[in-house]
C-alpha positions in Angstrom: 37.0 12.1 -7.6 40.5 11.3 -6.2 41.5 14.9 -7.0 38.5 16.4 -5.3 39.3 13.9 -2.3 42.8 15.1 -2.2 41.8 18.8 -2.1 39.4 18.2 0.6 42.2 16.5 2.7 44.6 19.3 2.0 41.7 21.9 3.2 41.2 19.7 6.2 44.8 19.6 7.1 45.5 23.4 6.6 42.2 24.1 8.9 43.5 21.8 11.6 47.0 23.1 11.4 45.7 26.7 11.8 43.3 26.0 14.6 46.0 24.0 16.5 48.8 26.3 15.7 49.2 27.7 19.4 49.2 24.1 20.7 51.9 22.9 18.3 53.9 26.0 19.0 53.7 25.6 22.6 54.6 21.8 22.6 57.6 22.5 20.3 58.6 25.3 22.5 58.7 22.9 25.5 60.9 20.6 24.0 63.6 23.5 23.1 66.4 24.3 25.3 66.4 28.0 26.6 69.6 28.8 24.3 67.5 27.4 21.2 64.3 29.2 22.1 66.0 32.6 21.8 67.7 32.0 18.7 65.3 29.5 16.9 61.5 30.7 17.0 60.6 28.3 14.2 58.6 25.0 14.4 61.6 22.8 14.2 63.8 21.7 17.0 67.6 21.3 16.4 68.5 19.6 20.0 65.3 18.4 21.7 65.6 18.3 25.5 63.3 17.2 28.4 64.9 19.7 30.7 62.0 21.7 31.1 59.7 18.8 32.1 62.2 17.7 34.6 62.2 21.2 36.1 58.4 21.1 36.3 58.4 17.7 38.0 61.6 18.1 40.1 60.5 16.9 43.6 63.0 19.5 45.0 61.6 22.5 43.2 59.9 25.5 44.3 56.6 24.2 43.4 54.6 20.8 43.7 53.1 20.2 40.5 51.5 16.7 41.8 49.7 18.6 44.4 48.3 21.1 41.8 47.3 18.2 39.5 45.8 16.4 42.6 43.8 19.4 43.6 42.4 19.9 39.9 41.4 16.3 39.8 39.6 16.3 43.1 37.8 19.5 42.5 37.0 18.6 38.7 35.5 15.2 40.0 33.4 17.0 42.5 32.4 19.7 40.0 31.2 16.9 37.4 29.8 14.2 39.5 27.7 16.3 41.8 25.7 17.9 38.8 25.0 14.7 37.3 23.5 13.4 40.6 21.5 16.4 41.0 20.3 17.0 37.5 19.4 13.4 36.7 16.5 13.3 38.7 15.6 16.9 38.1 15.9 16.3 34.4 13.2 13.6 34.6 10.8 15.4 36.6 11.0 18.3 34.3 10.7 16.2 31.1 8.0 13.9 32.4 6.1 15.9 34.9 6.9 19.6 33.8 8.1 20.5 37.2 9.7 24.0 36.8 10.1 23.5 33.2 9.0 27.1 32.2 10.5 28.9 35.0 13.2 27.0 36.8 14.5 25.1 33.7 15.3 28.4 31.7 16.5 30.3 34.7 19.0 27.6 35.5 20.4 27.2 31.9 20.5 30.9 31.4 22.6 31.6 34.4 25.5 30.0 32.3 25.3 33.0 30.0 26.2 35.5 32.7 29.9 36.2 33.1 31.4 34.4 36.2 33.0 37.4 37.6 29.5 38.6 38.5 29.4 36.1 41.4 33.1 36.9 42.6 32.4 39.1 45.4 29.4 37.6 47.1 30.7 34.1 46.5 34.2 35.1 48.2 32.2 36.6 51.3 30.1 33.6 51.6 33.2 31.1 51.4 35.0 33.3 53.9 32.0 32.9 56.6 31.6 29.4 55.6 35.3 28.5 56.0 35.5 27.1 52.5 38.1 29.2 51.1 41.3 27.3 50.0 39.7 24.0 50.2 39.1 21.5 47.5 35.6 21.0 48.4 34.9 24.7 48.2 36.4 24.9 44.7 34.6 21.7 43.6 31.0 23.2 44.8 31.4 26.1 42.6 32.8 24.2 39.7 29.4 22.0 40.2 27.5 25.3 40.2 29.1 26.2 36.7 28.3 22.9 35.4 24.7 22.5 36.3 23.2 24.4 33.4 24.9 22.2 30.6 24.2 19.1 32.6 20.4 20.0 33.0 19.9 21.1 29.5 21.7 17.9 28.0 19.9 15.4 30.4 16.5 17.0 30.2 16.6 16.9 26.5 17.7 13.4 26.5 14.8 12.2 28.8 12.3 14.0 26.7 13.2 11.8 23.7 13.1 8.7 25.5 10.3 6.3 24.7 7.7 6.8 27.2 6.3 3.5 26.4 8.8 1.7 28.5 8.2 3.7 31.5 4.4 2.9 31.2 5.4 -0.9 30.9 7.8 -0.6 34.0 4.6 1.1 36.2 2.3 -1.7 35.0 4.8 -4.3 36.2 4.9 -2.7 39.6 8.3 -0.9 39.4 8.9 1.8 42.2 10.0 5.3 41.5 13.9 4.1 42.3 13.6 1.3 39.9 12.0 3.3 37.2 14.8 6.0 37.4 17.9 3.8 38.0 17.1 0.5 36.2 15.0 1.9 33.4 15.8 5.5 32.4 19.2 5.6 33.6 20.7 3.0 31.2 19.0 4.6 28.5 20.6 8.0 29.6 24.2 6.6 29.8 25.5 8.0 26.7 24.3 11.6 27.7 25.6 11.3 31.2 29.0 10.3 29.5 28.7 13.4 27.4 27.9 15.6 30.5 31.0 14.3 32.5 33.4 14.8 29.6 32.0 18.4 29.1 31.8 19.2 32.8 35.2 17.5 33.5 37.0 19.7 31.0 35.0 22.9 32.1 35.9 22.3 35.5 39.8 21.5 35.0 40.2 24.5 32.9 38.3 26.9 35.3 40.7 29.6 36.2 39.0 32.4 37.7 37.6 30.8 40.8 40.7 28.7 41.3 42.6 32.0 41.3 40.0 33.9 43.4 39.1 30.9 46.3 42.6 29.5 46.7 45.8 30.4 48.0 48.0 27.2 48.9 46.4 23.9 50.1 43.8 23.9 47.1 45.5 25.7 44.0 44.5 24.0 41.0 47.0 23.3 38.0 45.5 26.1 36.1 46.6 28.4 38.6 49.7 26.7 39.7 51.0 27.0 36.2 51.6 30.6 36.4 53.8 30.0 39.4 56.5 28.5 37.0 56.7 31.3 34.4 58.8 33.6 36.5 62.4 32.7 37.1 64.4 33.9 39.9 65.6 37.0 38.1 62.1 38.1 37.2 62.0 37.1 33.7 59.9 34.5 32.0 61.1 30.7 31.6 59.5 30.4 28.3 60.6 26.6 28.3 59.3 25.8 31.6 56.3 27.8 30.9 55.5 25.8 27.7 56.2 22.6 29.5 53.7 23.3 32.5 51.0 24.5 30.0 51.4 21.1 28.1 51.1 19.2 31.6 48.2 21.1 32.6 46.3 20.7 29.4 47.0 17.0 28.8 44.4 15.4 31.1 41.2 17.1 29.5 42.8 16.5 25.8 43.4 13.0 26.5 39.9 12.5 28.1 38.3 14.1 24.9 40.3 12.2 22.5 39.4 8.8 24.2 35.8 9.5 24.9 34.6 11.6 21.8 32.9 8.7 20.4 30.5 8.7 23.2 29.9 12.2 22.7 28.6 11.6 19.4 26.6 8.6 20.5 24.8 10.9 23.0 24.0 13.4 20.4 22.2 11.0 18.2 20.9 8.5 20.9 17.4 10.2 21.3 16.8 11.1 17.8 14.9 7.9 17.0 11.9 7.1 19.3 10.7 3.6 19.5 
């Protein structure tokens, strides 16, 4: 048994290393000096340095990484909270009353299967006419649209699996629709809402296409702003700085996923047993 367990752990470690190799290599590169990067491509560091991170966060630098991070945070929160606010009552109406369940639900969910580039030209023209180009609100709104399918899918399935007897008991006690939704159904959907928030935030934070297309200066997200750090004054790529800004831009969603992963598992099994 001990040998079998040891073999399993070795296999798990190898798989984890292979899957995370790009991240590990980027992280290690971010702590190497430029000279060491050129002569030492391996996964070890002879002389670790924080110079590249200092360059990224230099207040006198060419780019303000804090502004990029703030833009991403604002847009990601809009793009995550708004779908939850819209999809929660819609999910209840679909699951309990069948409103739009046969047409609207599959149409909304299947929108996520389309490549986002399909919406590029009409979306740009619409934003131009509405004055939403290069605004955090405009970026957040399109990120909300991107997150609506997964939010609607998870919340509708969650509400469908909730015990209907609790809602019937609340109605018999004279509960209003608002009380029913926000005091009875909402608490039972909390694990699913947390999951939608995590998935939605990570998706919105990592979005690159719309950030590149709809922003130019004031609302540039960190995924787009990170590319600004790649080129040096001479036109070459600063691999150390590039690795550092990549790790900085990837840190928030990675940390959120690590901290909140237990809630994801809870939401996936929370509606499995009806009572």
